[in-house]
N, CA, C and O atoms as CSV, one atom per row, in Angstrom:
chain,resi,resn,atom,element,x,y,z
A,1,UNK,N,N,-10.035,-0.929,19.131
A,1,UNK,CA,C,-9.268,0.288,19.024
A,1,UNK,C,C,-10.221,1.472,18.855
A,1,UNK,O,O,-11.199,1.373,18.114
A,2,UNK,N,N,-9.955,2.562,19.515
A,2,UNK,CA,C,-10.798,3.744,19.395
A,2,UNK,C,C,-10.646,4.374,18.022
A,2,UNK,O,O,-9.645,4.174,17.333
A,3,UNK,N,N,-11.648,5.129,17.646
A,3,UNK,CA,C,-11.638,5.746,16.318
A,3,UNK,C,C,-10.402,6.610,16.103
A,3,UNK,O,O,-9.766,6.538,15.051
A,4,UNK,N,N,-10.057,7.434,17.106
A,4,UNK,CA,C,-8.882,8.289,16.983
A,4,UNK,C,C,-7.629,7.448,16.777
A,4,UNK,O,O,-6.793,7.753,15.926
A,5,UNK,N,N,-7.511,6.376,17.576
A,5,UNK,CA,C,-6.344,5.526,17.452
A,5,UNK,C,C,-6.300,4.823,16.096
A,5,UNK,O,O,-5.223,4.619,15.537
A,6,UNK,N,N,-7.458,4.455,15.571
A,6,UNK,CA,C,-7.497,3.830,14.249
A,6,UNK,C,C,-7.025,4.818,13.195
A,6,UNK,O,O,-6.240,4.460,12.318
A,7,UNK,N,N,-7.495,6.052,13.271
A,7,UNK,CA,C,-7.064,7.069,12.311
A,7,UNK,C,C,-5.564,7.311,12.430
A,7,UNK,O,O,-4.871,7.472,11.426
A,8,UNK,N,N,-5.073,7.335,13.658
A,8,UNK,CA,C,-3.642,7.527,13.882
A,8,UNK,C,C,-2.846,6.341,13.330
A,8,UNK,O,O,-1.789,6.521,12.724
A,9,UNK,N,N,-3.361,5.131,13.546
A,9,UNK,CA,C,-2.685,3.926,13.055
A,9,UNK,C,C,-2.653,3.908,11.526
A,9,UNK,O,O,-1.644,3.538,10.925
A,10,UNK,N,N,-3.762,4.308,10.905
A,10,UNK,CA,C,-3.796,4.369,9.441
A,10,UNK,C,C,-2.781,5.384,8.944
A,10,UNK,O,O,-2.064,5.130,7.975
A,11,UNK,N,N,-2.721,6.525,9.602
A,11,UNK,CA,C,-1.777,7.567,9.209
A,11,UNK,C,C,-0.334,7.094,9.339
A,11,UNK,O,O,0.494,7.362,8.468
A,12,UNK,N,N,-0.036,6.394,10.420
A,12,UNK,CA,C,1.319,5.881,10.637
A,12,UNK,C,C,1.687,4.837,9.579
A,12,UNK,O,O,2.770,4.895,8.997
A,13,UNK,N,N,0.791,3.891,9.336
A,13,UNK,CA,C,1.049,2.860,8.336
A,13,UNK,C,C,1.146,3.475,6.946
A,13,UNK,O,O,2.011,3.098,6.156
A,14,UNK,N,N,0.262,4.419,6.646
A,14,UNK,CA,C,0.291,5.095,5.346
A,14,UNK,C,C,1.613,5.811,5.135
A,14,UNK,O,O,2.160,5.797,4.032
A,15,UNK,N,N,2.125,6.429,6.174
A,15,UNK,CA,C,3.401,7.128,6.077
A,15,UNK,C,C,4.531,6.167,5.713
A,15,UNK,O,O,5.354,6.458,4.845
A,16,UNK,N,N,4.558,5.028,6.384
A,16,UNK,CA,C,5.585,4.024,6.092
A,16,UNK,C,C,5.470,3.509,4.655
A,16,UNK,O,O,6.468,3.391,3.944
A,17,UNK,N,N,4.257,3.210,4.245
A,17,UNK,CA,C,4.031,2.724,2.876
A,17,UNK,C,C,4.426,3.799,1.874
A,17,UNK,O,O,5.114,3.516,0.894
A,18,UNK,N,N,3.997,5.016,2.115
A,18,UNK,CA,C,4.252,6.111,1.189
A,18,UNK,C,C,5.718,6.438,1.009
A,18,UNK,O,O,6.127,6.897,-0.057
A,19,UNK,N,N,6.519,6.203,2.049
A,19,UNK,CA,C,7.948,6.516,1.990
A,19,UNK,C,C,8.786,5.400,1.370
A,19,UNK,O,O,9.903,5.647,0.915
A,20,UNK,N,N,8.260,4.179,1.347
A,20,UNK,CA,C,9.096,3.041,0.935
A,20,UNK,C,C,8.617,2.295,-0.304
A,20,UNK,O,O,9.372,1.523,-0.895
A,21,UNK,N,N,7.374,2.520,-0.698
A,21,UNK,CA,C,6.798,1.761,-1.812
A,21,UNK,C,C,6.549,2.711,-2.980
A,21,UNK,O,O,6.039,3.816,-2.796
A,22,UNK,N,N,6.913,2.273,-4.177
A,22,UNK,CA,C,6.785,3.129,-5.360
A,22,UNK,C,C,6.227,2.355,-6.545
A,22,UNK,O,O,6.301,1.128,-6.611
A,23,UNK,N,N,5.673,3.110,-7.468
A,23,UNK,CA,C,5.298,2.537,-8.755
A,23,UNK,C,C,6.382,2.946,-9.749
A,23,UNK,O,O,7.060,3.958,-9.567
A,24,UNK,N,N,6.531,2.165,-10.774
A,24,UNK,CA,C,7.549,2.421,-11.783
A,24,UNK,C,C,6.845,2.825,-13.079
A,24,UNK,O,O,6.092,2.043,-13.660
A,25,UNK,N,N,7.102,4.051,-13.520
A,25,UNK,CA,C,6.528,4.562,-14.761
A,25,UNK,C,C,7.681,5.049,-15.627
A,25,UNK,O,O,8.334,6.040,-15.298
A,26,UNK,N,N,7.930,4.358,-16.729
A,26,UNK,CA,C,9.020,4.709,-17.646
A,26,UNK,C,C,10.338,4.863,-16.888
A,26,UNK,O,O,11.091,5.808,-17.125
A,27,UNK,N,N,10.609,3.931,-15.978
A,27,UNK,CA,C,11.819,3.883,-15.158
A,27,UNK,C,C,11.922,5.031,-14.156
A,27,UNK,O,O,12.990,5.271,-13.594
A,28,UNK,N,N,10.817,5.739,-13.932
A,28,UNK,CA,C,10.749,6.752,-12.889
A,28,UNK,C,C,10.065,6.114,-11.684
A,28,UNK,O,O,9.068,5.407,-11.834
A,29,UNK,N,N,10.595,6.361,-10.500
A,29,UNK,CA,C,9.981,5.850,-9.283
A,29,UNK,C,C,9.079,6.930,-8.704
A,29,UNK,O,O,9.543,7.992,-8.289
A,30,UNK,N,N,7.801,6.645,-8.683
A,30,UNK,CA,C,6.813,7.543,-8.103
A,30,UNK,C,C,6.334,6.900,-6.803
A,30,UNK,O,O,5.606,5.907,-6.811
A,31,UNK,N,N,6.759,7.488,-5.696
A,31,UNK,CA,C,6.397,6.925,-4.396
A,31,UNK,C,C,4.898,7.088,-4.154
A,31,UNK,O,O,4.279,8.052,-4.604
A,32,UNK,N,N,4.338,6.128,-3.438
A,32,UNK,CA,C,2.887,6.089,-3.272
A,32,UNK,C,C,2.332,7.297,-2.531
A,32,UNK,O,O,1.167,7.649,-2.720
A,33,UNK,N,N,3.139,7.940,-1.690
A,33,UNK,CA,C,2.656,9.169,-1.036
A,33,UNK,C,C,2.448,10.260,-2.083
A,33,UNK,O,O,1.495,11.034,-1.992
A,34,UNK,N,N,3.336,10.326,-3.078
A,34,UNK,CA,C,3.223,11.328,-4.135
A,34,UNK,C,C,2.080,11.018,-5.090
A,34,UNK,O,O,1.499,11.921,-5.692
A,35,UNK,N,N,1.762,9.739,-5.222
A,35,UNK,CA,C,0.662,9.314,-6.090
A,35,UNK,C,C,-0.667,9.284,-5.315
A,35,UNK,O,O,-1.711,8.962,-5.882
A,36,UNK,N,N,-0.620,9.618,-4.034
A,36,UNK,CA,C,-1.809,9.637,-3.168
A,36,UNK,C,C,-2.490,8.268,-3.096
A,36,UNK,O,O,-3.717,8.168,-3.095
A,37,UNK,N,N,-1.678,7.230,-3.038
A,37,UNK,CA,C,-2.200,5.866,-2.939
A,37,UNK,C,C,-1.859,5.206,-1.610
A,37,UNK,O,O,-2.362,4.121,-1.317
A,38,UNK,N,N,-1.024,5.831,-0.809
A,38,UNK,CA,C,-0.558,5.224,0.432
A,38,UNK,C,C,-1.665,5.056,1.468
A,38,UNK,O,O,-1.696,4.044,2.168
A,39,UNK,N,N,-2.564,6.014,1.581
A,39,UNK,CA,C,-3.635,5.926,2.575
A,39,UNK,C,C,-4.647,4.850,2.192
A,39,UNK,O,O,-5.153,4.130,3.053
A,40,UNK,N,N,-4.937,4.746,0.912
A,40,UNK,CA,C,-5.858,3.710,0.430
A,40,UNK,C,C,-5.337,2.329,0.818
A,40,UNK,O,O,-6.097,1.478,1.281
A,41,UNK,N,N,-4.040,2.114,0.628
A,41,UNK,CA,C,-3.461,0.824,0.999
A,41,UNK,C,C,-3.495,0.613,2.503
A,41,UNK,O,O,-3.844,-0.471,2.970
A,42,UNK,N,N,-3.139,1.632,3.258
A,42,UNK,CA,C,-3.142,1.499,4.719
A,42,UNK,C,C,-4.538,1.151,5.228
A,42,UNK,O,O,-4.677,0.328,6.134
A,43,UNK,N,N,-5.559,1.760,4.664
A,43,UNK,CA,C,-6.934,1.463,5.076
A,43,UNK,C,C,-7.317,0.017,4.771
A,43,UNK,O,O,-8.104,-0.585,5.501
A,44,UNK,N,N,-6.766,-0.536,3.702
A,44,UNK,CA,C,-7.056,-1.929,3.339
A,44,UNK,C,C,-6.278,-2.911,4.217
A,44,UNK,O,O,-6.796,-3.960,4.601
A,45,UNK,N,N,-5.022,-2.558,4.531
A,45,UNK,CA,C,-4.158,-3.497,5.246
A,45,UNK,C,C,-4.319,-3.472,6.759
A,45,UNK,O,O,-4.138,-4.503,7.407
A,46,UNK,N,N,-4.652,-2.330,7.337
A,46,UNK,CA,C,-4.702,-2.234,8.797
A,46,UNK,C,C,-5.636,-3.260,9.437
A,46,UNK,O,O,-5.225,-3.913,10.396
A,47,UNK,N,N,-6.870,-3.439,8.958
A,47,UNK,CA,C,-7.733,-4.450,9.592
A,47,UNK,C,C,-7.142,-5.863,9.532
A,47,UNK,O,O,-7.304,-6.646,10.468
A,48,UNK,N,N,-6.466,-6.181,8.446
A,48,UNK,CA,C,-5.850,-7.505,8.326
A,48,UNK,C,C,-4.693,-7.649,9.297
A,48,UNK,O,O,-4.513,-8.705,9.905
A,49,UNK,N,N,-3.903,-6.583,9.445
A,49,UNK,CA,C,-2.766,-6.625,10.361
A,49,UNK,C,C,-3.231,-6.749,11.810
A,49,UNK,O,O,-2.585,-7.415,12.618
A,50,UNK,N,N,-4.345,-6.109,12.135
A,50,UNK,CA,C,-4.864,-6.189,13.501
A,50,UNK,C,C,-5.386,-7.582,13.820
A,50,UNK,O,O,-5.379,-7.993,14.981
A,51,UNK,N,N,-5.837,-8.310,12.809
A,51,UNK,CA,C,-6.342,-9.679,13.006
A,51,UNK,C,C,-5.219,-10.706,13.039
A,51,UNK,O,O,-5.372,-11.774,13.633
A,52,UNK,N,N,-4.111,-10.399,12.416
A,52,UNK,CA,C,-2.985,-11.324,12.322
A,52,UNK,C,C,-2.110,-10.925,11.167
A,52,UNK,O,O,-2.252,-9.828,10.625
A,53,UNK,N,N,-1.218,-11.788,10.786
A,53,UNK,CA,C,-0.299,-11.453,9.703
A,53,UNK,C,C,-1.011,-11.453,8.352
A,53,UNK,O,O,-2.064,-12.069,8.185
A,54,UNK,N,N,-0.416,-10.755,7.404
A,54,UNK,CA,C,-0.964,-10.639,6.057
A,54,UNK,C,C,-0.123,-11.510,5.131
A,54,UNK,O,O,1.105,-11.427,5.140
A,55,UNK,N,N,-0.778,-12.338,4.339
A,55,UNK,CA,C,-0.059,-13.212,3.413
A,55,UNK,C,C,0.220,-12.493,2.094
A,55,UNK,O,O,-0.408,-11.484,1.773
A,56,UNK,N,N,1.156,-13.023,1.356
A,56,UNK,CA,C,1.473,-12.457,0.040
A,56,UNK,C,C,0.260,-12.521,-0.881
A,56,UNK,O,O,0.045,-11.617,-1.688
A,57,UNK,N,N,-0.534,-13.583,-0.766
A,57,UNK,CA,C,-1.745,-13.702,-1.585
A,57,UNK,C,C,-2.735,-12.590,-1.268
A,57,UNK,O,O,-3.347,-12.024,-2.174
A,58,UNK,N,N,-2.894,-12.276,0.008
A,58,UNK,CA,C,-3.791,-11.185,0.387
A,58,UNK,C,C,-3.285,-9.848,-0.152
A,58,UNK,O,O,-4.064,-9.030,-0.641
A,59,UNK,N,N,-1.985,-9.639,-0.057
A,59,UNK,CA,C,-1.392,-8.401,-0.570
A,59,UNK,C,C,-1.627,-8.302,-2.067
A,59,UNK,O,O,-2.016,-7.247,-2.567
A,60,UNK,N,N,-1.396,-9.380,-2.777
A,60,UNK,CA,C,-1.596,-9.395,-4.226
A,60,UNK,C,C,-3.047,-9.093,-4.580
A,60,UNK,O,O,-3.309,-8.305,-5.489
A,61,UNK,N,N,-3.987,-9.702,-3.880
A,61,UNK,CA,C,-5.408,-9.449,-4.152
A,61,UNK,C,C,-5.778,-7.987,-3.922
A,61,UNK,O,O,-6.518,-7.394,-4.707
A,62,UNK,N,N,-5.265,-7.420,-2.852
A,62,UNK,CA,C,-5.555,-6.008,-2.567
A,62,UNK,C,C,-4.948,-5.122,-3.638
A,62,UNK,O,O,-5.602,-4.200,-4.125
A,63,UNK,N,N,-3.707,-5.391,-4.008
A,63,UNK,CA,C,-3.055,-4.583,-5.048
A,63,UNK,C,C,-3.805,-4.686,-6.375
A,63,UNK,O,O,-3.892,-3.705,-7.114
A,64,UNK,N,N,-4.340,-5.854,-6.678
A,64,UNK,CA,C,-5.094,-6.043,-7.912
A,64,UNK,C,C,-6.447,-5.343,-7.869
A,64,UNK,O,O,-7.014,-5.019,-8.913
A,65,UNK,N,N,-6.960,-5.113,-6.678
A,65,UNK,CA,C,-8.295,-4.526,-6.552
A,65,UNK,C,C,-8.291,-2.995,-6.575
A,65,UNK,O,O,-9.354,-2.375,-6.613
A,66,UNK,N,N,-7.121,-2.391,-6.551
A,66,UNK,CA,C,-7.035,-0.928,-6.515
A,66,UNK,C,C,-6.713,-0.416,-7.910
A,66,UNK,O,O,-5.605,-0.612,-8.408
A,67,UNK,N,N,-7.689,0.246,-8.546
A,67,UNK,CA,C,-7.451,0.778,-9.890
A,67,UNK,C,C,-6.689,2.100,-9.832
A,67,UNK,O,O,-6.945,2.943,-8.972
A,68,UNK,N,N,-5.753,2.266,-10.756
A,68,UNK,CA,C,-5.000,3.512,-10.882
A,68,UNK,C,C,-5.341,4.099,-12.242
A,68,UNK,O,O,-5.136,3.466,-13.277
A,69,UNK,N,N,-5.859,5.310,-12.223
A,69,UNK,CA,C,-6.243,5.962,-13.479
A,69,UNK,C,C,-5.011,6.571,-14.139
A,69,UNK,O,O,-4.189,7.222,-13.495
A,70,UNK,N,N,-4.913,6.340,-15.438
A,70,UNK,CA,C,-3.803,6.877,-16.238
A,70,UNK,C,C,-4.370,7.735,-17.359
A,70,UNK,O,O,-5.497,7.524,-17.806
A,71,UNK,N,N,-3.589,8.693,-17.803
A,71,UNK,CA,C,-4.005,9.519,-18.938
A,71,UNK,C,C,-5.281,10.279,-18.680
A,71,UNK,O,O,-6.151,10.355,-19.547
A,72,UNK,N,N,-5.402,10.844,-17.487
A,72,UNK,CA,C,-6.605,11.603,-17.174
A,72,UNK,C,C,-7.853,10.749,-17.085
A,72,UNK,O,O,-8.966,11.232,-17.296
A,73,UNK,N,N,-7.663,9.482,-16.771
A,73,UNK,CA,C,-8.804,8.589,-16.614
A,73,UNK,C,C,-9.164,7.806,-17.867
A,73,UNK,O,O,-10.149,7.068,-17.874
A,74,UNK,N,N,-8.370,7.959,-18.936
A,74,UNK,CA,C,-8.655,7.221,-20.169
A,74,UNK,C,C,-8.489,5.717,-19.977
A,74,UNK,O,O,-9.129,4.919,-20.661
A,75,UNK,N,N,-7.622,5.343,-19.039
A,75,UNK,CA,C,-7.340,3.925,-18.808
A,75,UNK,C,C,-7.145,3.704,-17.322
A,75,UNK,O,O,-6.642,4.573,-16.611
A,76,UNK,N,N,-7.543,2.546,-16.869
A,76,UNK,CA,C,-7.314,2.133,-15.487
A,76,UNK,C,C,-6.465,0.872,-15.496
A,76,UNK,O,O,-6.683,-0.047,-16.285
A,77,UNK,N,N,-5.490,0.859,-14.594
A,77,UNK,CA,C,-4.593,-0.282,-14.470
A,77,UNK,C,C,-4.572,-0.678,-12.993
A,77,UNK,O,O,-4.516,0.194,-12.127
A,78,UNK,N,N,-4.614,-1.964,-12.695
A,78,UNK,CA,C,-4.505,-2.373,-11.289
A,78,UNK,C,C,-3.150,-1.945,-10.716
A,78,UNK,O,O,-2.129,-2.009,-11.401
A,79,UNK,N,N,-3.155,-1.518,-9.483
A,79,UNK,CA,C,-1.917,-1.091,-8.831
A,79,UNK,C,C,-0.854,-2.176,-8.906
A,79,UNK,O,O,0.335,-1.872,-9.012
A,80,UNK,N,N,-1.263,-3.420,-8.853
A,80,UNK,CA,C,-0.308,-4.535,-8.905
A,80,UNK,C,C,0.531,-4.515,-10.180
A,80,UNK,O,O,1.667,-4.991,-10.176
A,81,UNK,N,N,-0.005,-3.977,-11.258
A,81,UNK,CA,C,0.715,-3.931,-12.529
A,81,UNK,C,C,1.787,-2.848,-12.552
A,81,UNK,O,O,2.677,-2.878,-13.403
A,82,UNK,N,N,1.715,-1.905,-11.639
A,82,UNK,CA,C,2.640,-0.776,-11.637
A,82,UNK,C,C,3.765,-0.904,-10.612
A,82,UNK,O,O,4.736,-0.148,-10.651
A,83,UNK,N,N,3.630,-1.860,-9.699
A,83,UNK,CA,C,4.658,-2.061,-8.683
A,83,UNK,C,C,5.690,-3.073,-9.161
A,83,UNK,O,O,5.343,-4.220,-9.440
A,84,UNK,N,N,6.952,-2.669,-9.261
A,84,UNK,CA,C,7.980,-3.659,-9.585
A,84,UNK,C,C,8.169,-4.621,-8.409
A,84,UNK,O,O,7.732,-4.334,-7.295
A,85,UNK,N,N,8.803,-5.730,-8.651
A,85,UNK,CA,C,8.978,-6.756,-7.619
A,85,UNK,C,C,9.673,-6.190,-6.381
A,85,UNK,O,O,9.279,-6.504,-5.258
A,86,UNK,N,N,10.688,-5.372,-6.567
A,86,UNK,CA,C,11.406,-4.808,-5.425
A,86,UNK,C,C,10.477,-3.968,-4.555
A,86,UNK,O,O,10.587,-3.987,-3.329
A,87,UNK,N,N,9.578,-3.244,-5.172
A,87,UNK,CA,C,8.638,-2.420,-4.431
A,87,UNK,C,C,7.635,-3.294,-3.665
A,87,UNK,O,O,7.225,-2.942,-2.559
A,88,UNK,N,N,7.249,-4.410,-4.243
A,88,UNK,CA,C,6.362,-5.338,-3.543
A,88,UNK,C,C,7.063,-5.935,-2.328
A,88,UNK,O,O,6.442,-6.158,-1.288
A,89,UNK,N,N,8.361,-6.191,-2.470
A,89,UNK,CA,C,9.149,-6.686,-1.338
A,89,UNK,C,C,9.187,-5.629,-0.239
A,89,UNK,O,O,9.036,-5.952,0.939
A,90,UNK,N,N,9.388,-4.363,-0.619
A,90,UNK,CA,C,9.376,-3.279,0.367
A,90,UNK,C,C,8.029,-3.214,1.080
A,90,UNK,O,O,7.975,-3.011,2.293
A,91,UNK,N,N,6.951,-3.385,0.335
A,91,UNK,CA,C,5.617,-3.359,0.933
A,91,UNK,C,C,5.466,-4.486,1.956
A,91,UNK,O,O,4.982,-4.253,3.064
A,92,UNK,N,N,5.866,-5.674,1.604
A,92,UNK,CA,C,5.781,-6.796,2.546
A,92,UNK,C,C,6.631,-6.524,3.779
A,92,UNK,O,O,6.214,-6.837,4.894
A,93,UNK,N,N,7.818,-5.944,3.599
A,93,UNK,CA,C,8.679,-5.600,4.735
A,93,UNK,C,C,7.999,-4.595,5.656
A,93,UNK,O,O,8.037,-4.743,6.878
A,94,UNK,N,N,7.378,-3.578,5.075
A,94,UNK,CA,C,6.671,-2.567,5.864
A,94,UNK,C,C,5.544,-3.215,6.657
A,94,UNK,O,O,5.384,-2.941,7.847
A,95,UNK,N,N,4.770,-4.065,6.009
A,95,UNK,CA,C,3.643,-4.716,6.678
A,95,UNK,C,C,4.116,-5.638,7.804
A,95,UNK,O,O,3.524,-5.660,8.883
A,96,UNK,N,N,5.177,-6.394,7.549
A,96,UNK,CA,C,5.703,-7.296,8.572
A,96,UNK,C,C,6.251,-6.512,9.766
A,96,UNK,O,O,6.042,-6.900,10.916
A,97,UNK,N,N,6.946,-5.419,9.492
A,97,UNK,CA,C,7.486,-4.585,10.567
A,97,UNK,C,C,6.349,-3.965,11.383
A,97,UNK,O,O,6.396,-3.941,12.613
A,98,UNK,N,N,5.350,-3.474,10.695
A,98,UNK,CA,C,4.201,-2.870,11.381
A,98,UNK,C,C,3.524,-3.917,12.272
A,98,UNK,O,O,3.157,-3.629,13.411
A,99,UNK,N,N,3.365,-5.121,11.748
A,99,UNK,CA,C,2.733,-6.207,12.492
A,99,UNK,C,C,3.523,-6.514,13.767
A,99,UNK,O,O,2.925,-6.720,14.823
A,100,UNK,N,N,4.837,-6.546,13.684
A,100,UNK,CA,C,5.676,-6.820,14.858
A,100,UNK,C,C,5.501,-5.746,15.934
A,100,UNK,O,O,5.593,-6.031,17.128
A,101,UNK,N,N,5.251,-4.514,15.499
A,101,UNK,CA,C,5.153,-3.405,16.450
A,101,UNK,C,C,3.752,-3.200,17.014
A,101,UNK,O,O,3.549,-2.322,17.853
A,102,UNK,N,N,2.778,-4.002,16.563
A,102,UNK,CA,C,1.420,-3.870,17.117
A,102,UNK,C,C,1.353,-4.354,18.547
A,102,UNK,O,O,0.287,-4.314,19.163
């Protein structure tokens, strides 16, 4: 894939992730686009999607590897700890749909 197309693909995937996946903070849903985490995820997932399907284990490992700073950086929590189960299901749905459309 050409560089421009890769950037476009990341942007498209990031948009889907950002609109459908959220973190839960004190019962508030903060969508990943608002938390500026959607592009980071798209950059991690796109190469895997281009090679084939992404497993739940791979998704979990990626989510665990992305630190989210809280309290002005006083604490870091893995993104996986902030996503409720329903949001993880939405993420898998987005990835599966994106994979079908490749």
